[in-house]
Z-matrix of the N, CA and C atoms (Angstrom, degrees):
N
C 1 1.423
C 2 1.527 1 112.06
N 3 1.315 2 117.41 1 131.12
C 4 1.461 3 122.77 2 176.83
C 5 1.462 4 111.25 3 -80.14
N 6 1.361 5 121.13 4 147.70
C 7 1.451 6 122.13 5 -174.25
C 8 1.519 7 113.78 6 -60.23
N 9 1.290 8 119.16 7 -25.16
C 10 1.486 9 119.42 8 -175.92
C 11 1.546 10 114.11 9 -84.96
N 12 1.370 11 115.66 10 -10.68
C 13 1.535 12 117.65 11 -176.23
C 14 1.552 13 108.63 12 -63.16
N 15 1.339 14 119.66 13 -49.97
C 16 1.517 15 114.86 14 -177.95
C 17 1.539 16 112.33 15 -64.32
N 18 1.299 17 120.14 16 -30.79
C 19 1.506 18 123.23 17 179.86
C 20 1.491 19 104.87 18 -65.18
N 21 1.271 20 123.39 19 -55.54
C 22 1.445 21 123.37 20 -175.87
C 23 1.526 22 114.99 21 -72.48
N 24 1.301 23 115.70 22 -24.37
C 25 1.537 24 117.18 23 173.56
C 26 1.476 25 109.64 24 -69.83
N 27 1.371 26 118.83 25 -33.20
C 28 1.464 27 120.17 26 173.28
C 29 1.464 28 115.87 27 -64.56
N 30 1.300 29 116.20 28 -32.83
C 31 1.458 30 123.07 29 179.91
C 32 1.595 31 109.85 30 -72.68
N 33 1.265 32 114.29 31 -49.37
C 34 1.483 33 124.49 32 179.69
C 35 1.511 34 109.00 33 -163.84
N 36 1.316 35 122.33 34 107.33
C 37 1.470 36 121.90 35 -173.26
C 38 1.528 37 114.57 36 -59.68
N 39 1.325 38 112.60 37 140.82
C 40 1.494 39 119.13 38 174.80
C 41 1.486 40 106.48 39 -109.92
N 42 1.363 41 113.57 40 150.01
C 43 1.435 42 119.52 41 -179.83
C 44 1.506 43 111.80 42 -75.76
N 45 1.300 44 119.43 43 163.78
C 46 1.442 45 122.22 44 179.46
C 47 1.539 46 109.70 45 -63.77
N 48 1.327 47 118.55 46 -33.95
C 49 1.494 48 123.07 47 178.50
C 50 1.537 49 106.92 48 -64.80
N 51 1.297 50 118.69 49 -43.73
C 52 1.464 51 120.06 50 -178.16
C 53 1.548 52 112.72 51 -64.30
N 54 1.362 53 112.81 52 -45.24
C 55 1.486 54 116.62 53 175.93
C 56 1.494 55 110.06 54 -62.98
N 57 1.273 56 120.90 55 -36.26
C 58 1.508 57 122.15 56 -179.98
C 59 1.489 58 109.29 57 -61.54
N 60 1.341 59 116.73 58 -37.76
C 61 1.517 60 120.63 59 -177.25
C 62 1.542 61 111.87 60 -75.20
N 63 1.389 62 118.19 61 -36.61
C 64 1.448 63 120.77 62 -169.64
C 65 1.485 64 114.16 63 -96.27
N 66 1.359 65 118.29 64 -27.39
C 67 1.482 66 119.09 65 -175.49
C 68 1.522 67 111.61 66 -52.88
N 69 1.357 68 119.94 67 -41.87
C 70 1.478 69 118.91 68 -175.79
C 71 1.585 70 110.87 69 -63.52
N 72 1.319 71 119.12 70 -15.57
C 73 1.440 72 121.54 71 -179.33
C 74 1.543 73 113.12 72 -72.58
N 75 1.326 74 114.31 73 -28.17
C 76 1.527 75 121.96 74 -174.11
C 77 1.500 76 111.09 75 -84.62
N 78 1.352 77 115.03 76 139.60
C 79 1.456 78 119.55 77 176.73
C 80 1.564 79 107.70 78 -135.21
N 81 1.349 80 115.12 79 133.57
C 82 1.420 81 119.02 80 -179.05
C 83 1.517 82 109.67 81 -77.58
N 84 1.333 83 117.94 82 144.34
C 85 1.445 84 124.03 83 172.37
C 86 1.508 85 110.59 84 -154.91
N 87 1.286 86 115.72 85 166.49
C 88 1.422 87 122.57 86 178.91
C 89 1.529 88 110.07 87 -110.70
N 90 1.337 89 114.38 88 140.28
C 91 1.470 90 122.83 89 172.23
C 92 1.531 91 106.75 90 -115.97
N 93 1.320 92 118.19 91 117.01
C 94 1.424 93 120.00 92 174.75
C 95 1.462 94 113.50 93 -74.72
N 96 1.319 95 119.58 94 156.98
C 97 1.458 96 124.56 95 179.96
C 98 1.509 97 108.03 96 -55.67
N 99 1.273 98 117.63 97 124.88
C 100 1.480 99 121.92 98 -178.18
C 101 1.529 100 114.11 99 103.58
N 102 1.323 101 114.36 100 -23.15
C 103 1.515 102 118.27 101 -179.45
C 104 1.529 103 108.37 102 -76.56
N 105 1.337 104 109.09 103 153.99
C 106 1.509 105 118.25 104 -178.24
C 107 1.529 106 111.07 105 -97.36
N 108 1.313 107 116.82 106 138.35
C 109 1.530 108 120.33 107 162.44
C 110 1.489 109 111.62 108 -78.44
N 111 1.344 110 113.38 109 -42.33
C 112 1.457 111 120.91 110 174.59
C 113 1.566 112 107.77 111 -146.04
N 114 1.284 113 115.32 112 135.61
C 115 1.488 114 120.57 113 179.53
C 116 1.560 115 110.91 114 -95.30
N 117 1.309 116 112.74 115 161.24
C 118 1.425 117 119.56 116 175.07
C 119 1.584 118 108.89 117 -68.60
N 120 1.297 119 118.11 118 141.21
C 121 1.461 120 127.64 119 -177.59
C 122 1.537 121 112.49 120 71.22
N 123 1.264 122 119.40 121 8.42
C 124 1.439 123 126.35 122 172.83
C 125 1.543 124 110.10 123 -92.53
N 126 1.270 125 115.84 124 142.49
C 127 1.505 126 115.95 125 174.70
C 128 1.492 127 105.86 126 -88.45
N 129 1.345 128 114.92 127 121.54
C 130 1.465 129 122.76 128 -177.72
C 131 1.489 130 110.21 129 -71.97
N 132 1.348 131 115.83 130 144.82
C 133 1.432 132 121.04 131 178.51
C 134 1.520 133 111.24 132 -132.72
N 135 1.356 134 117.59 133 -15.83
C 136 1.430 135 120.78 134 -173.54
C 137 1.542 136 113.94 135 -121.32
N 138 1.279 137 113.36 136 154.16
C 139 1.491 138 120.82 137 164.68
C 140 1.508 139 108.44 138 -118.33
N 141 1.334 140 114.66 139 169.23
C 142 1.521 141 115.39 140 178.84
C 143 1.425 142 110.25 141 -156.97
N 144 1.372 143 113.91 142 159.18
C 145 1.413 144 122.13 143 169.66
C 146 1.556 145 107.88 144 -99.62
N 147 1.274 146 119.26 145 126.88
C 148 1.426 147 125.29 146 -179.89
C 149 1.503 148 107.70 147 -87.86
N 150 1.288 149 116.47 148 103.35
C 151 1.487 150 123.38 149 -178.90
C 152 1.570 151 112.22 150 -78.28
N 153 1.299 152 116.71 151 -49.56
C 154 1.454 153 119.46 152 173.95
C 155 1.498 154 109.91 153 -137.28
N 156 1.349 155 117.48 154 152.65
C 157 1.453 156 121.44 155 175.24
C 158 1.484 157 114.18 156 106.15
N 159 1.363 158 116.08 157 -174.80
C 160 1.472 159 126.67 158 179.94
C 161 1.486 160 107.31 159 -133.29
N 162 1.430 161 110.96 160 135.12
C 163 1.471 162 120.53 161 175.24
C 164 1.493 163 105.23 162 -124.72
N 165 1.379 164 112.64 163 145.33
C 166 1.463 165 116.10 164 175.04
C 167 1.568 166 106.52 165 -113.82
N 168 1.311 167 113.35 166 148.14
C 169 1.519 168 122.29 167 170.26
C 170 1.475 169 105.20 168 -110.00
N 171 1.337 170 117.05 169 123.90
C 172 1.439 171 122.76 170 -177.34
C 173 1.531 172 111.52 171 -146.11
N 174 1.363 173 110.82 172 161.29
C 175 1.450 174 117.36 173 173.01
C 176 1.517 175 109.39 174 -131.73
N 177 1.362 176 114.11 175 161.11
C 178 1.419 177 120.46 176 -177.76
C 179 1.472 178 110.74 177 -118.72
N 180 1.343 179 122.01 178 130.36
C 181 1.454 180 121.00 179 -178.43
C 182 1.563 181 110.63 180 -83.06
N 183 1.306 182 117.48 181 -176.98
C 184 1.452 183 122.52 182 -178.64
C 185 1.504 184 113.51 183 -61.26
N 186 1.288 185 116.97 184 -28.26
C 187 1.455 186 122.70 185 179.37
C 188 1.530 187 115.05 186 -81.83
N 189 1.320 188 114.48 187 -6.38
C 190 1.426 189 121.27 188 179.18
C 191 1.552 190 114.88 189 90.93
N 192 1.332 191 113.71 190 8.57
C 193 1.519 192 119.30 191 178.70
C 194 1.512 193 108.23 192 -81.15
N 195 1.300 194 115.79 193 137.38
C 196 1.394 195 124.55 194 179.85
C 197 1.541 196 111.23 195 -96.43
N 198 1.390 197 116.87 196 140.21
C 199 1.402 198 120.40 197 176.95
C 200 1.502 199 108.67 198 -131.40
N 201 1.382 200 115.45 199 120.59
C 202 1.485 201 119.07 200 -177.81
C 203 1.538 202 104.62 201 -81.71
N 204 1.350 203 111.80 202 122.13
C 205 1.485 204 120.26 203 179.19
C 206 1.532 205 109.36 204 -89.20
N 207 1.281 206 119.11 205 -34.78
C 208 1.490 207 120.50 206 -176.60
C 209 1.512 208 111.94 207 -160.55
N 210 1.343 209 114.61 208 149.86
C 211 1.444 210 118.55 209 173.14
C 212 1.573 211 105.87 210 -112.84
N 213 1.281 212 114.52 211 136.64
C 214 1.511 213 120.97 212 178.23
C 215 1.608 214 104.47 213 -110.41
N 216 1.233 215 114.35 214 114.76
C 217 1.478 216 122.16 215 179.99
C 218 1.496 217 109.65 216 -110.37
N 219 1.342 218 117.64 217 124.87
C 220 1.487 219 120.98 218 -175.30
C 221 1.519 220 108.85 219 -57.24
N 222 1.327 221 116.47 220 142.40
C 223 1.395 222 129.66 221 -4.23
C 224 1.513 223 115.72 222 -82.48
N 225 1.299 224 118.57 223 136.59
C 226 1.475 225 121.38 224 -173.17
C 227 1.467 226 110.92 225 -161.50
N 228 1.332 227 115.05 226 165.41
C 229 1.493 228 119.21 227 168.14
C 230 1.515 229 108.49 228 -97.47
N 231 1.356 230 115.17 229 149.24
C 232 1.444 231 120.50 230 175.31
C 233 1.507 232 107.46 231 -133.98
N 234 1.333 233 116.46 232 155.26
C 235 1.448 234 123.43 233 177.97
C 236 1.463 235 110.90 234 155.19
N 237 1.368 236 116.52 235 147.90
C 238 1.436 237 121.14 236 178.32
C 239 1.516 238 111.87 237 -86.52
N 240 1.345 239 113.19 238 81.18
C 241 1.475 240 122.11 239 -170.91
C 242 1.500 241 116.47 240 -52.08
N 243 1.338 242 116.22 241 -42.10
C 244 1.446 243 119.92 242 -177.35
C 245 1.562 244 109.28 243 -62.69
N 246 1.391 245 112.99 244 -47.95
C 247 1.449 246 117.44 245 -179.51
C 248 1.506 247 113.11 246 -65.20
N 249 1.337 248 116.33 247 -35.85
C 250 1.471 249 119.53 248 177.63
C 251 1.485 250 110.66 249 -63.86
N 252 1.320 251 118.94 250 -39.59
C 253 1.463 252 120.58 251 -178.61
C 254 1.479 253 114.25 252 -78.03
N 255 1.320 254 117.67 253 -35.55
C 256 1.503 255 122.50 254 -176.63
C 257 1.548 256 113.51 255 -92.32
N 258 1.393 257 114.14 256 -21.40
C 259 1.474 258 118.69 257 -174.27
C 260 1.501 259 109.53 258 61.49
N 261 1.323 260 118.86 259 28.77
C 262 1.450 261 124.93 260 174.24
C 263 1.550 262 108.86 261 -107.46
N 264 1.393 263 116.34 262 162.33
C 265 1.490 264 117.96 263 179.93
C 266 1.560 265 112.17 264 -55.50
N 267 1.249 266 113.70 265 139.87
C 268 1.468 267 122.03 266 179.08
C 269 1.494 268 111.56 267 -69.73
N 270 1.325 269 120.32 268 140.13
C 271 1.457 270 124.77 269 177.29
C 272 1.532 271 110.36 270 -103.25
N 273 1.323 272 116.76 271 -21.65
C 274 1.487 273 120.30 272 -174.97
C 275 1.502 274 110.19 273 -116.77
N 276 1.310 275 117.16 274 107.36
C 277 1.406 276 124.09 275 -177.55
C 278 1.575 277 110.35 276 -69.98
N 279 1.331 278 117.82 277 152.43
C 280 1.414 279 121.61 278 173.17
C 281 1.526 280 109.27 279 -125.85
N 282 1.305 281 114.71 280 116.82
C 283 1.515 282 121.53 281 -171.38
C 284 1.557 283 110.24 282 -126.61
N 285 1.292 284 116.98 283 140.74
C 286 1.436 285 123.45 284 176.48
C 287 1.556 286 108.24 285 -73.32
N 288 1.356 287 113.59 286 128.82
C 289 1.432 288 120.50 287 177.07
C 290 1.593 289 108.22 288 -95.53
N 291 1.275 290 117.63 289 -21.14
C 292 1.470 291 124.40 290 175.93
C 293 1.508 292 105.64 291 -134.49
N 294 1.310 293 116.28 292 172.01
C 295 1.494 294 119.18 293 175.16
C 296 1.593 295 104.60 294 -67.15
N 297 1.307 296 112.76 295 138.33
C 298 1.438 297 118.81 296 -173.69
C 299 1.552 298 109.38 297 -128.28
N 300 1.292 299 115.58 298 153.24
C 301 1.473 300 123.79 299 164.00
C 302 1.500 301 106.74 300 -114.82
N 303 1.378 302 113.39 301 128.63
C 304 1.477 303 117.27 302 179.85
C 305 1.455 304 108.53 303 -132.51
N 306 1.409 305 116.00 304 157.54
C 307 1.463 306 125.46 305 174.48
C 308 1.526 307 103.55 306 -119.13
N 309 1.350 308 114.67 307 108.97
C 310 1.524 309 117.09 308 -175.41
C 311 1.464 310 110.47 309 -112.73
N 312 1.368 311 116.56 310 158.25
C 313 1.444 312 122.93 311 175.00
C 314 1.577 313 106.56 312 -150.75
N 315 1.338 314 113.28 313 161.24
C 316 1.461 315 117.74 314 177.05
C 317 1.493 316 108.38 315 -73.41
N 318 1.296 317 116.37 316 130.97
C 319 1.457 318 123.44 317 -176.06
C 320 1.572 319 108.95 318 -59.55
N 321 1.337 320 117.82 319 -43.25
C 322 1.429 321 122.42 320 -175.98
C 323 1.536 322 110.98 321 -66.79
N 324 1.294 323 118.86 322 -34.75
C 325 1.428 324 122.76 323 175.56
C 326 1.585 325 111.97 324 -63.97
N 327 1.375 326 113.39 325 -39.15
C 328 1.419 327 117.03 326 -179.69
C 329 1.477 328 113.41 327 -73.42
N 330 1.372 329 118.18 328 -44.40
C 331 1.411 330 123.09 329 179.55
C 332 1.576 331 112.92 330 -66.89
N 333 1.295 332 117.09 331 -22.30
C 334 1.499 333 121.81 332 175.14
C 335 1.535 334 108.96 333 -60.96
N 336 1.291 335 120.72 334 -23.01
C 337 1.467 336 120.85 335 177.88
C 338 1.555 337 114.04 336 -92.58
N 339 1.341 338 120.30 337 1.62
C 340 1.446 339 121.74 338 178.48
C 341 1.546 340 112.05 339 -58.07
N 342 1.303 341 119.14 340 -42.91
C 343 1.461 342 120.38 341 179.60
C 344 1.498 343 113.71 342 -64.67
N 345 1.323 344 113.26 343 -39.68
C 346 1.484 345 118.44 344 -177.30
C 347 1.519 346 112.33 345 -77.99
N 348 1.354 347 117.86 346 -27.44
C 349 1.498 348 120.46 347 -171.73
C 350 1.558 349 103.51 348 -132.98
N 351 1.332 350 113.88 349 94.49
C 352 1.513 351 115.16 350 178.76
C 353 1.487 352 111.96 351 -70.78
N 354 1.302 353 120.80 352 -22.47
C 355 1.455 354 121.30 353 172.93
C 356 1.531 355 112.96 354 -63.10
N 357 1.327 356 117.40 355 -31.89
C 358 1.500 357 121.74 356 175.12
C 359 1.555 358 108.58 357 -71.04
N 360 1.342 359 117.47 358 -41.82
C 361 1.466 360 119.39 359 178.21
C 362 1.536 361 110.53 360 -61.10
N 363 1.362 362 115.75 361 -41.96
C 364 1.503 363 120.75 362 176.59
C 365 1.453 364 112.46 363 -60.24
N 366 1.345 365 116.35 364 -42.29
C 367 1.511 366 119.72 365 179.55
C 368 1.531 367 107.01 366 -62.95
N 369 1.322 368 121.37 367 -45.86
C 370 1.478 369 121.92 368 -179.88
C 371 1.547 370 109.58 369 -60.27
N 372 1.288 371 117.54 370 -41.97
C 373 1.521 372 120.48 371 -179.70
C 374 1.500 373 107.43 372 -60.71
N 375 1.333 374 118.84 373 -46.77
C 376 1.427 375 122.77 374 -177.17
C 377 1.554 376 113.44 375 -63.85
N 378 1.337 377 117.88 376 -36.02
C 379 1.427 378 122.41 377 174.28
C 380 1.536 379 108.00 378 -66.48
N 381 1.328 380 119.18 379 -46.88
C 382 1.444 381 123.10 380 -179.66
C 383 1.518 382 109.93 381 -60.23
N 384 1.353 383 116.46 382 -44.35
C 385 1.518 384 116.19 383 177.74
C 386 1.536 385 111.84 384 -61.58
N 387 1.344 386 116.80 385 -38.22
C 388 1.483 387 121.15 386 -179.79
C 389 1.606 388 107.61 387 -58.42
N 390 1.299 389 114.23 388 -50.32
C 391 1.480 390 116.98 389 -178.00
C 392 1.541 391 113.52 390 -69.12
N 393 1.306 392 118.88 391 -28.74
C 394 1.453 393 122.14 392 174.79
C 395 1.547 394 106.58 393 -64.24
N 396 1.313 395 117.93 394 -49.36
C 397 1.429 396 121.14 395 -178.99
C 398 1.550 397 114.05 396 -61.55
N 399 1.318 398 113.75 397 -39.04
C 400 1.463 399 119.26 398 176.02
C 401 1.510 400 111.25 399 -63.38
N 402 1.320 401 118.78 400 -43.33
C 403 1.452 402 124.76 401 177.39
C 404 1.552 403 111.62 402 -58.14
N 405 1.297 404 116.48 403 -50.18
C 406 1.430 405 121.69 404 178.55
C 407 1.477 406 114.36 405 -61.34
N 408 1.324 407 116.36 406 -44.83
C 409 1.520 408 123.46 407 175.52
C 410 1.514 409 107.54 408 -56.02
N 411 1.333 410 120.53 409 -51.03
C 412 1.437 411 121.22 410 -176.75
C 413 1.579 412 112.54 411 -63.97
N 414 1.362 413 115.79 412 -38.28
C 415 1.425 414 118.37 413 176.50
C 416 1.529 415 114.31 414 -59.81
N 417 1.284 416 112.29 415 -43.01
C 418 1.476 417 121.10 416 176.87
C 419 1.530 418 113.82 417 -64.51
N 420 1.330 419 115.63 418 -40.81
C 421 1.475 420 120.17 419 177.40
C 422 1.487 421 113.62 420 -61.51
N 423 1.353 422 114.71 421 -43.73
C 424 1.479 423 121.64 422 -178.23
C 425 1.527 424 111.35 423 -60.34
N 426 1.326 425 115.41 424 -36.67
C 427 1.481 426 120.94 425 -177.87
C 428 1.486 427 111.25 426 -84.62
N 429 1.371 428 118.14 427 -44.64
C 430 1.409 429 121.30 428 -165.84
C 431 1.561 430 114.38 429 -92.99
N 432 1.276 431 119.05 430 -21.80
C 433 1.425 432 121.44 431 -172.20
C 434 1.552 433 109.68 432 -106.21
N 435 1.264 434 115.66 433 148.41
C 436 1.507 435 122.42 434 170.35
C 437 1.512 436 110.12 435 -72.05
N 438 1.314 437 116.89 436 155.79
C 439 1.458 438 120.83 437 -179.15
C 440 1.534 439 114.40 438 -52.08
N 441 1.322 440 116.70 439 -43.45
C 442 1.512 441 122.31 440 177.23
C 443 1.470 442 110.42 441 -57.34
N 444 1.268 443 117.25 442 -44.21
C 445 1.510 444 123.45 443 -178.96
C 446 1.586 445 109.12 444 -65.16
N 447 1.371 446 114.56 445 -43.20
C 448 1.475 447 116.54 446 -179.97
C 449 1.534 448 109.70 447 -66.56
N 450 1.259 449 117.52 448 -37.90
C 451 1.520 450 120.30 449 174.74
C 452 1.479 451 111.90 450 -62.31
N 453 1.310 452 121.14 451 -44.57
C 454 1.482 453 120.54 452 176.98
C 455 1.460 454 111.59 453 -66.41
N 456 1.272 455 121.11 454 -36.95
C 457 1.503 456 123.79 455 175.01
C 458 1.496 457 109.72 456 -61.13
N 459 1.342 458 114.94 457 -45.71
C 460 1.516 459 121.04 458 175.94
C 461 1.419 460 111.29 459 -52.90
N 462 1.379 461 120.33 460 -47.42
C 463 1.440 462 126.32 461 179.58
C 464 1.566 463 111.51 462 -61.96
N 465 1.261 464 117.72 463 -36.55
C 466 1.464 465 120.63 464 177.32
C 467 1.517 466 109.29 465 -71.80
N 468 1.293 467 119.14 466 -42.81
C 469 1.499 468 120.51 467 -171.21
C 470 1.525 469 110.61 468 -80.10
N 471 1.305 470 116.96 469 -28.98
C 472 1.451 471 122.81 470 178.48
C 473 1.487 472 113.44 471 -128.95
N 474 1.404 473 115.50 472 70.16
C 475 1.507 474 119.94 473 -168.80
C 476 1.481 475 114.64 474 -61.25
N 477 1.381 476 119.59 475 -29.04
C 478 1.431 477 121.38 476 -176.09
C 479 1.521 478 115.47 477 -103.70
N 480 1.324 479 113.86 478 -4.33
C 481 1.499 480 118.16 479 -170.40
C 482 1.519 481 109.74 480 -75.87
N 483 1.270 482 122.60 481 -31.78
C 484 1.455 483 125.71 482 179.60
C 485 1.549 484 114.45 483 -52.87
N 486 1.333 485 112.79 484 -35.59
C 487 1.518 486 117.64 485 -179.99
C 488 1.560 487 110.93 486 -86.99
N 489 1.264 488 118.09 487 -3.28
C 490 1.529 489 121.80 488 -175.13
C 491 1.527 490 114.79 489 -107.06
N 492 1.325 491 114.69 490 -24.31
C 493 1.456 492 117.22 491 -175.96
C 494 1.589 493 111.09 492 -128.90
N 495 1.255 494 116.86 493 165.88
C 496 1.459 495 121.66 494 -172.80
C 497 1.569 496 108.86 495 -76.41
N 498 1.387 497 113.83 496 151.81
C 499 1.459 498 119.37 497 -179.44
C 500 1.537 499 109.82 498 -62.42
N 501 1.351 500 118.05 499 -31.61
C 502 1.436 501 120.47 500 176.82
C 503 1.474 502 112.18 501 -54.27
N 504 1.353 503 119.50 502 -42.78
C 505 1.441 504 123.01 503 -174.99
C 506 1.590 505 108.75 504 -71.18
N 507 1.392 506 113.60 505 -37.22
C 508 1.456 507 114.85 506 179.90
C 509 1.572 508 109.10 507 -68.77
N 510 1.289 509 118.78 508 -41.28
C 511 1.454 510 121.73 509 178.75
C 512 1.531 511 110.68 510 -59.94
N 513 1.307 512 116.70 511 -42.49
C 514 1.449 513 122.72 512 -176.10
C 515 1.556 514 106.22 513 -64.17
N 516 1.333 515 116.12 514 -43.78
C 517 1.511 516 119.27 515 179.27
C 518 1.511 517 112.13 516 -64.03
N 519 1.318 518 117.18 517 -34.66
C 520 1.480 519 118.38 518 179.44
C 521 1.517 520 112.17 519 -84.16
N 522 1.345 521 119.81 520 -4.60
C 523 1.467 522 118.87 521 177.54
C 524 1.485 523 112.02 522 79.60
N 525 1.358 524 117.29 523 28.21
C 526 1.473 525 118.34 524 178.47
C 527 1.551 526 107.23 525 -134.37
N 528 1.332 527 118.79 526 174.73
C 529 1.417 528 121.37 527 174.61
C 530 1.527 529 113.22 528 -83.96
N 531 1.279 530 118.27 529 165.82
C 532 1.447 531 122.47 530 176.95
C 533 1.510 532 110.93 531 -63.85
N 534 1.352 533 117.62 532 -35.72
C 535 1.466 534 123.04 533 176.89
C 536 1.505 535 111.62 534 -62.24
N 537 1.393 536 114.91 535 -43.76
C 538 1.463 537 119.64 536 177.57
C 539 1.527 538 110.29 537 -61.82
N 540 1.338 539 117.67 538 -44.05
C 541 1.454 540 120.85 539 179.78
C 542 1.524 541 112.20 540 -62.47
N 543 1.337 542 118.54 541 -38.13
C 544 1.427 543 122.83 542 175.34
C 545 1.551 544 110.80 543 -58.39
N 546 1.294 545 114.65 544 -42.28
C 547 1.480 546 120.74 545 -175.22
C 548 1.550 547 107.49 546 -69.10
N 549 1.380 548 116.72 547 -42.39
C 550 1.436 549 120.00 548 -179.15
C 551 1.510 550 109.30 549 -63.74
N 552 1.303 551 117.06 550 -44.42
C 553 1.476 552 122.21 551 179.34
C 554 1.523 553 111.68 552 -59.95
N 555 1.323 554 115.64 553 -44.44
C 556 1.492 555 118.90 554 178.93
C 557 1.494 556 112.47 555 -65.00
N 558 1.334 557 115.14 556 -42.58
C 559 1.458 558 119.44 557 175.00
C 560 1.483 559 112.96 558 -59.13
N 561 1.290 560 118.95 559 -46.01
C 562 1.504 561 120.34 560 -179.55
C 563 1.513 562 109.55 561 -68.45
N 564 1.332 563 120.32 562 -35.48
C 565 1.467 564 120.91 563 -178.97
C 566 1.489 565 108.42 564 -69.45
N 567 1.280 566 120.66 565 -32.79
C 568 1.483 567 121.38 566 177.93
C 569 1.510 568 113.99 567 -70.50
N 570 1.360 569 114.91 568 -24.83
C 571 1.503 570 119.21 569 178.54
C 572 1.424 571 111.38 570 -76.63
N 573 1.367 572 119.63 571 -24.98
C 574 1.474 573 120.85 572 -172.15
C 575 1.543 574 110.88 573 -92.93
């Protein structure tokens, strides 16, 4: 049994026949901290299961400033979904923040089984729905919550991440500067 089977079966169970057809598509590999799963302006072709580690999805504006859109903490799925669907250059890079173990496959090879295995298509839909809900939640938080509230929410959602990645990445994810994050952390520390 591959390490991703229980994870995906919890999202939406796949039959033994479906697993038998798709398991040969996946290959294990390592991403070292700093390496990219998919780069900006690259046309994405693969998706992966993140077995261990942390990956960030980020974009860079015209001034060269980076904005972290999402953190993927194992176990999780990773992939530049918009580029995979449109076959256009990727705008949001995905980079390992820690050493990672991933199981990747060609997206087109996997989707070729959708007609044959409707349980696989259902799993893909549920994963897409999950990331849609996450995206909407983050958009609302950025607009409706104060920076301190966003930071506290980050701590609840990613309880171990703060010790594993730099403050710069956390601040970027929260839509604030590293200096603002330091002030928020100091203020909260003084309250406790």
